[in-house]
ChimeraX commands (.cxc) that place a marker at each C-alpha (Angstrom):
marker #1 position -107.22,101.88,-106.81 radius 0.5
marker #1 position -109.09,98.89,-105.41 radius 0.5
marker #1 position -112.64,98.50,-106.60 radius 0.5
marker #1 position -115.04,96.02,-105.14 radius 0.5
marker #1 position -117.92,94.77,-107.19 radius 0.5
marker #1 position -121.43,93.91,-106.27 radius 0.5
marker #1 position -122.50,90.26,-106.30 radius 0.5
marker #1 position -124.01,90.77,-109.75 radius 0.5
marker #1 position -121.04,89.79,-111.92 radius 0.5
marker #1 position -120.61,86.32,-113.29 radius 0.5
marker #1 position -117.31,85.84,-111.47 radius 0.5
marker #1 position -118.90,86.87,-108.15 radius 0.5
marker #1 position -121.78,84.44,-108.61 radius 0.5
marker #1 position -119.35,81.64,-109.50 radius 0.5
marker #1 position -117.26,82.33,-106.38 radius 0.5
marker #1 position -120.38,82.28,-104.19 radius 0.5
marker #1 position -121.35,78.90,-105.61 radius 0.5
marker #1 position -117.80,77.56,-105.14 radius 0.5
marker #1 position -117.75,78.76,-101.52 radius 0.5
marker #1 position -121.13,77.16,-100.76 radius 0.5
marker #1 position -120.01,73.85,-102.32 radius 0.5
marker #1 position -116.74,73.88,-100.34 radius 0.5
marker #1 position -118.61,74.45,-97.10 radius 0.5
marker #1 position -121.23,71.79,-97.84 radius 0.5
marker #1 position -118.73,69.14,-98.89 radius 0.5
marker #1 position -116.24,69.78,-96.11 radius 0.5
marker #1 position -118.98,69.94,-93.49 radius 0.5
marker #1 position -120.43,66.57,-94.50 radius 0.5
marker #1 position -117.08,64.75,-94.69 radius 0.5
marker #1 position -116.08,65.29,-91.08 radius 0.5
marker #1 position -116.06,61.79,-89.62 radius 0.5
marker #1 position -115.74,62.85,-85.99 radius 0.5
marker #1 position -115.64,66.06,-84.05 radius 0.5
marker #1 position -111.86,65.87,-83.60 radius 0.5
marker #1 position -111.28,66.05,-87.36 radius 0.5
marker #1 position -110.83,69.57,-88.65 radius 0.5
marker #1 position -110.88,70.32,-92.33 radius 0.5
marker #1 position -108.59,72.98,-93.68 radius 0.5
marker #1 position -109.84,75.12,-96.55 radius 0.5
marker #1 position -107.31,77.78,-97.59 radius 0.5
marker #1 position -108.69,81.31,-97.97 radius 0.5
marker #1 position -108.80,82.65,-101.54 radius 0.5
marker #1 position -108.94,86.03,-103.21 radius 0.5
marker #1 position -109.99,86.16,-106.87 radius 0.5
marker #1 position -109.61,89.42,-108.74 radius 0.5
marker #1 position -110.18,90.39,-112.34 radius 0.5
marker #1 position -107.74,92.67,-114.10 radius 0.5
marker #1 position -108.04,94.03,-117.61 radius 0.5
marker #1 position -106.03,91.16,-119.13 radius 0.5
marker #1 position -106.12,88.38,-116.50 radius 0.5
marker #1 position -107.71,86.79,-113.46 radius 0.5
marker #1 position -105.54,86.57,-110.36 radius 0.5
marker #1 position -106.15,83.91,-107.69 radius 0.5
marker #1 position -104.30,84.27,-104.39 radius 0.5
marker #1 position -104.47,81.42,-101.87 radius 0.5
marker #1 position -103.16,81.55,-98.31 radius 0.5
marker #1 position -100.94,78.49,-97.83 radius 0.5
marker #1 position -98.83,79.20,-94.73 radius 0.5
marker #1 position -96.43,76.40,-93.88 radius 0.5
marker #1 position -97.08,74.51,-97.13 radius 0.5
marker #1 position -94.04,73.43,-99.13 radius 0.5
marker #1 position -94.06,74.17,-102.85 radius 0.5
marker #1 position -93.51,70.46,-103.57 radius 0.5
marker #1 position -96.75,69.70,-101.68 radius 0.5
marker #1 position -98.93,71.85,-103.96 radius 0.5
marker #1 position -100.54,70.58,-107.16 radius 0.5
marker #1 position -102.29,72.89,-109.64 radius 0.5
marker #1 position -104.47,71.69,-112.49 radius 0.5
marker #1 position -106.69,73.41,-115.05 radius 0.5
marker #1 position -109.35,71.49,-116.92 radius 0.5
marker #1 position -112.58,72.66,-118.57 radius 0.5
marker #1 position -112.14,76.18,-117.12 radius 0.5
marker #1 position -111.79,74.85,-113.57 radius 0.5
marker #1 position -108.63,75.72,-111.66 radius 0.5
marker #1 position -107.96,73.22,-108.87 radius 0.5
marker #1 position -105.45,73.76,-106.08 radius 0.5
marker #1 position -104.58,70.62,-104.08 radius 0.5
marker #1 position -101.96,70.00,-101.50 radius 0.5
marker #1 position -100.98,68.96,-98.05 radius 0.5
marker #1 position -99.77,70.85,-95.04 radius 0.5
marker #1 position -97.55,68.62,-92.93 radius 0.5
marker #1 position -98.06,68.50,-89.19 radius 0.5
marker #1 position -95.07,69.68,-87.16 radius 0.5
marker #1 position -95.67,66.79,-84.75 radius 0.5
marker #1 position -95.04,63.17,-85.67 radius 0.5
marker #1 position -95.77,60.77,-82.80 radius 0.5
marker #1 position -93.89,58.00,-84.63 radius 0.5
marker #1 position -90.75,60.13,-84.73 radius 0.5
marker #1 position -91.19,62.33,-81.64 radius 0.5
marker #1 position -92.56,59.65,-79.31 radius 0.5
marker #1 position -95.38,60.38,-76.85 radius 0.5
marker #1 position -96.59,63.97,-76.96 radius 0.5
marker #1 position -98.71,65.96,-74.55 radius 0.5
marker #1 position -100.49,68.67,-76.54 radius 0.5
marker #1 position -101.51,71.78,-74.59 radius 0.5
marker #1 position -102.93,73.70,-77.54 radius 0.5
marker #1 position -103.47,72.69,-81.15 radius 0.5
marker #1 position -105.02,75.49,-83.15 radius 0.5
marker #1 position -103.12,75.14,-86.41 radius 0.5
marker #1 position -104.66,72.78,-88.93 radius 0.5
marker #1 position -102.66,70.29,-90.97 radius 0.5
marker #1 position -103.65,67.78,-93.61 radius 0.5
marker #1 position -104.80,67.72,-97.20 radius 0.5
marker #1 position -106.80,70.45,-98.88 radius 0.5
marker #1 position -108.46,71.11,-102.21 radius 0.5
marker #1 position -110.07,74.21,-103.71 radius 0.5
marker #1 position -111.65,74.48,-107.16 radius 0.5
marker #1 position -112.63,77.67,-108.93 radius 0.5
marker #1 position -114.69,77.75,-112.11 radius 0.5
marker #1 position -113.45,80.62,-114.24 radius 0.5
marker #1 position -115.40,82.44,-116.94 radius 0.5
marker #1 position -114.91,81.33,-120.51 radius 0.5
marker #1 position -112.24,82.85,-122.70 radius 0.5
marker #1 position -109.13,82.30,-120.62 radius 0.5
marker #1 position -105.79,81.23,-122.05 radius 0.5
marker #1 position -105.11,77.99,-120.17 radius 0.5
marker #1 position -101.74,77.48,-121.87 radius 0.5
marker #1 position -100.29,80.63,-120.32 radius 0.5
marker #1 position -101.29,80.14,-116.66 radius 0.5
marker #1 position -98.44,80.88,-114.27 radius 0.5
marker #1 position -98.07,80.40,-110.52 radius 0.5
marker #1 position -95.72,81.48,-107.76 radius 0.5
marker #1 position -95.57,80.50,-104.08 radius 0.5
marker #1 position -93.87,83.09,-101.89 radius 0.5
marker #1 position -94.19,83.88,-98.18 radius 0.5
marker #1 position -97.16,81.52,-97.78 radius 0.5
marker #1 position -99.15,83.07,-100.64 radius 0.5
marker #1 position -99.81,81.16,-103.85 radius 0.5
marker #1 position -100.47,83.60,-106.70 radius 0.5
marker #1 position -101.94,82.12,-109.88 radius 0.5
marker #1 position -102.27,84.33,-112.95 radius 0.5
marker #1 position -104.77,83.19,-115.57 radius 0.5
marker #1 position -104.53,85.39,-118.69 radius 0.5
marker #1 position -107.71,86.21,-120.58 radius 0.5
marker #1 position -107.88,85.02,-124.16 radius 0.5
marker #1 position -107.30,87.72,-126.74 radius 0.5
marker #1 position -110.96,87.52,-127.82 radius 0.5
marker #1 position -112.12,88.43,-124.31 radius 0.5
marker #1 position -109.86,91.44,-123.83 radius 0.5
marker #1 position -111.30,94.89,-124.50 radius 0.5
marker #1 position -109.87,96.59,-127.52 radius 0.5
marker #1 position -110.32,99.84,-129.38 radius 0.5
marker #1 position -111.60,99.68,-132.93 radius 0.5
marker #1 position -110.38,102.32,-135.33 radius 0.5
marker #1 position -112.80,103.98,-137.73 radius 0.5
marker #1 position -111.27,104.27,-141.18 radius 0.5
marker #1 position -111.57,107.39,-143.28 radius 0.5
marker #1 position -113.27,106.79,-146.64 radius 0.5
marker #1 position -110.84,107.00,-149.53 radius 0.5
marker #1 position -113.27,108.57,-152.03 radius 0.5
marker #1 position -116.40,110.65,-151.52 radius 0.5
marker #1 position -118.04,108.71,-154.36 radius 0.5
marker #1 position -118.03,105.59,-152.18 radius 0.5
marker #1 position -120.25,107.36,-149.66 radius 0.5
marker #1 position -122.97,108.03,-152.25 radius 0.5
marker #1 position -122.95,104.54,-153.71 radius 0.5
marker link #1:1,2 radius 0.2
marker link #1:2,3 radius 0.2
marker link #1:3,4 radius 0.2
marker link #1:4,5 radius 0.2
marker link #1:5,6 radius 0.2
marker link #1:6,7 radius 0.2
marker link #1:7,8 radius 0.2
marker link #1:8,9 radius 0.2
marker link #1:9,10 radius 0.2
marker link #1:10,11 radius 0.2
marker link #1:11,12 radius 0.2
marker link #1:12,13 radius 0.2
marker link #1:13,14 radius 0.2
marker link #1:14,15 radius 0.2
marker link #1:15,16 radius 0.2
marker link #1:16,17 radius 0.2
marker link #1:17,18 radius 0.2
marker link #1:18,19 radius 0.2
marker link #1:19,20 radius 0.2
marker link #1:20,21 radius 0.2
marker link #1:21,22 radius 0.2
marker link #1:22,23 radius 0.2
marker link #1:23,24 radius 0.2
marker link #1:24,25 radius 0.2
marker link #1:25,26 radius 0.2
marker link #1:26,27 radius 0.2
marker link #1:27,28 radius 0.2
marker link #1:28,29 radius 0.2
marker link #1:29,30 radius 0.2
marker link #1:30,31 radius 0.2
marker link #1:31,32 radius 0.2
marker link #1:32,33 radius 0.2
marker link #1:33,34 radius 0.2
marker link #1:34,35 radius 0.2
marker link #1:35,36 radius 0.2
marker link #1:36,37 radius 0.2
marker link #1:37,38 radius 0.2
marker link #1:38,39 radius 0.2
marker link #1:39,40 radius 0.2
marker link #1:40,41 radius 0.2
marker link #1:41,42 radius 0.2
marker link #1:42,43 radius 0.2
marker link #1:43,44 radius 0.2
marker link #1:44,45 radius 0.2
marker link #1:45,46 radius 0.2
marker link #1:46,47 radius 0.2
marker link #1:47,48 radius 0.2
marker link #1:48,49 radius 0.2
marker link #1:49,50 radius 0.2
marker link #1:50,51 radius 0.2
marker link #1:51,52 radius 0.2
marker link #1:52,53 radius 0.2
marker link #1:53,54 radius 0.2
marker link #1:54,55 radius 0.2
marker link #1:55,56 radius 0.2
marker link #1:56,57 radius 0.2
marker link #1:57,58 radius 0.2
marker link #1:58,59 radius 0.2
marker link #1:59,60 radius 0.2
marker link #1:60,61 radius 0.2
marker link #1:61,62 radius 0.2
marker link #1:62,63 radius 0.2
marker link #1:63,64 radius 0.2
marker link #1:64,65 radius 0.2
marker link #1:65,66 radius 0.2
marker link #1:66,67 radius 0.2
marker link #1:67,68 radius 0.2
marker link #1:68,69 radius 0.2
marker link #1:69,70 radius 0.2
marker link #1:70,71 radius 0.2
marker link #1:71,72 radius 0.2
marker link #1:72,73 radius 0.2
marker link #1:73,74 radius 0.2
marker link #1:74,75 radius 0.2
marker link #1:75,76 radius 0.2
marker link #1:76,77 radius 0.2
marker link #1:77,78 radius 0.2
marker link #1:78,79 radius 0.2
marker link #1:79,80 radius 0.2
marker link #1:80,81 radius 0.2
marker link #1:81,82 radius 0.2
marker link #1:82,83 radius 0.2
marker link #1:83,84 radius 0.2
marker link #1:84,85 radius 0.2
marker link #1:85,86 radius 0.2
marker link #1:86,87 radius 0.2
marker link #1:87,88 radius 0.2
marker link #1:88,89 radius 0.2
marker link #1:89,90 radius 0.2
marker link #1:90,91 radius 0.2
marker link #1:91,92 radius 0.2
marker link #1:92,93 radius 0.2
marker link #1:93,94 radius 0.2
marker link #1:94,95 radius 0.2
marker link #1:95,96 radius 0.2
marker link #1:96,97 radius 0.2
marker link #1:97,98 radius 0.2
marker link #1:98,99 radius 0.2
marker link #1:99,100 radius 0.2
marker link #1:100,101 radius 0.2
marker link #1:101,102 radius 0.2
marker link #1:102,103 radius 0.2
marker link #1:103,104 radius 0.2
marker link #1:104,105 radius 0.2
marker link #1:105,106 radius 0.2
marker link #1:106,107 radius 0.2
marker link #1:107,108 radius 0.2
marker link #1:108,109 radius 0.2
marker link #1:109,110 radius 0.2
marker link #1:110,111 radius 0.2
marker link #1:111,112 radius 0.2
marker link #1:112,113 radius 0.2
marker link #1:113,114 radius 0.2
marker link #1:114,115 radius 0.2
marker link #1:115,116 radius 0.2
marker link #1:116,117 radius 0.2
marker link #1:117,118 radius 0.2
marker link #1:118,119 radius 0.2
marker link #1:119,120 radius 0.2
marker link #1:120,121 radius 0.2
marker link #1:121,122 radius 0.2
marker link #1:122,123 radius 0.2
marker link #1:123,124 radius 0.2
marker link #1:124,125 radius 0.2
marker link #1:125,126 radius 0.2
marker link #1:126,127 radius 0.2
marker link #1:127,128 radius 0.2
marker link #1:128,129 radius 0.2
marker link #1:129,130 radius 0.2
marker link #1:130,131 radius 0.2
marker link #1:131,132 radius 0.2
marker link #1:132,133 radius 0.2
marker link #1:133,134 radius 0.2
marker link #1:134,135 radius 0.2
marker link #1:135,136 radius 0.2
marker link #1:136,137 radius 0.2
marker link #1:137,138 radius 0.2
marker link #1:138,139 radius 0.2
marker link #1:139,140 radius 0.2
marker link #1:140,141 radius 0.2
marker link #1:141,142 radius 0.2
marker link #1:142,143 radius 0.2
marker link #1:143,144 radius 0.2
marker link #1:144,145 radius 0.2
marker link #1:145,146 radius 0.2
marker link #1:146,147 radius 0.2
marker link #1:147,148 radius 0.2
marker link #1:148,149 radius 0.2
marker link #1:149,150 radius 0.2
marker link #1:150,151 radius 0.2
marker link #1:151,152 radius 0.2
marker link #1:152,153 radius 0.2
marker link #1:153,154 radius 0.2
marker link #1:154,155 radius 0.2
marker link #1:155,156 radius 0.2
view
């Protein structure tokens, strides 16, 4: 079952801030109108024991992606190569150019209590899936209530 949350959770507020920063930074760095900045789309979900980040990276080679995790910030960097190389292909007449190529970077601040040493990632069919396990202290657990061994202990 898929549950969506309201914008009240800490993770939702963090993602809203990240999205606003990405838009502000990428909008101000465009040198001319011909330059298009590519920002891969992300999904971030919280499971019982982990956070899952899925990034759309169609046409990006695994060797062109760099993941780093520092101070609870997951950063995805990379480059999507252009299929056209004027140096190699010679003069080109472009009739339509809707696909974006170039470098990209996305950073996501994660809540505290994640296990950074156990982060794993997989790139398959243009989707990068990063699994960030929660630290044991942050995972919900059931606490057992012990039976008293003697009734005298209850009256003491």
